[in-house]
C-alpha positions in Angstrom: 65.0 137.0 54.8 65.7 133.6 56.3 63.5 131.5 58.7 65.1 128.9 60.7 63.9 126.8 63.7 66.7 125.4 66.0 66.5 122.7 68.6 67.9 124.0 71.8 68.4 121.9 75.0 68.7 123.2 78.5 65.9 125.8 78.5 63.5 125.3 81.3 61.9 128.5 82.5 60.9 132.1 81.7 64.4 133.3 82.5 65.7 130.9 79.7 63.2 132.3 77.3 64.1 135.9 78.0 67.9 135.2 77.9 67.6 133.7 74.4 65.1 136.0 73.0 66.8 139.2 74.2 70.4 138.2 73.2 69.5 136.8 69.8 67.1 139.8 69.3 70.0 142.1 69.7 71.9 140.7 66.8 72.0 142.9 63.6 69.6 141.6 61.0 67.4 139.6 63.4 63.7 140.6 62.9 62.1 138.1 65.2 62.9 135.5 67.8 60.4 133.1 69.4 61.2 130.5 72.0 58.8 127.4 72.3 59.8 126.1 75.7 57.7 123.1 75.4 59.2 121.9 72.2 62.7 123.1 73.0 62.8 125.2 69.9 64.0 128.7 68.9 62.5 130.2 65.7 64.4 133.0 64.2 63.8 135.4 61.2 66.9 137.0 60.0 68.6 138.9 57.2 71.5 136.5 56.2 73.4 139.4 54.7 73.7 141.0 58.2 74.1 137.9 60.4 74.7 134.2 59.9 73.0 131.1 61.3 76.3 130.3 63.0 76.4 133.6 64.8 72.9 133.0 66.1 73.9 129.5 67.3 76.9 130.9 69.1 74.8 133.5 70.8 72.3 130.9 72.2 75.3 128.7 73.3 77.0 131.9 75.0 73.7 132.0 77.2 74.5 128.5 78.4 72.3 126.4 76.1 73.1 123.6 73.6 72.0 123.9 69.9 71.5 120.4 68.7 
């Protein structure tokens, strides 16, 4: 199990939190997703044999936010 914290720009409200948490949470192998709006961070726990960090980043970017 891998744990990563990503810096994400563009999140500003509860809708942003829900969009990121629900879309990343639907990826196979993701066991938890937590957005810290104040810090602009997304913490993800995932099984790297089922999904990749790159897939997680792309999913966040598909929601309209920038992973930096």
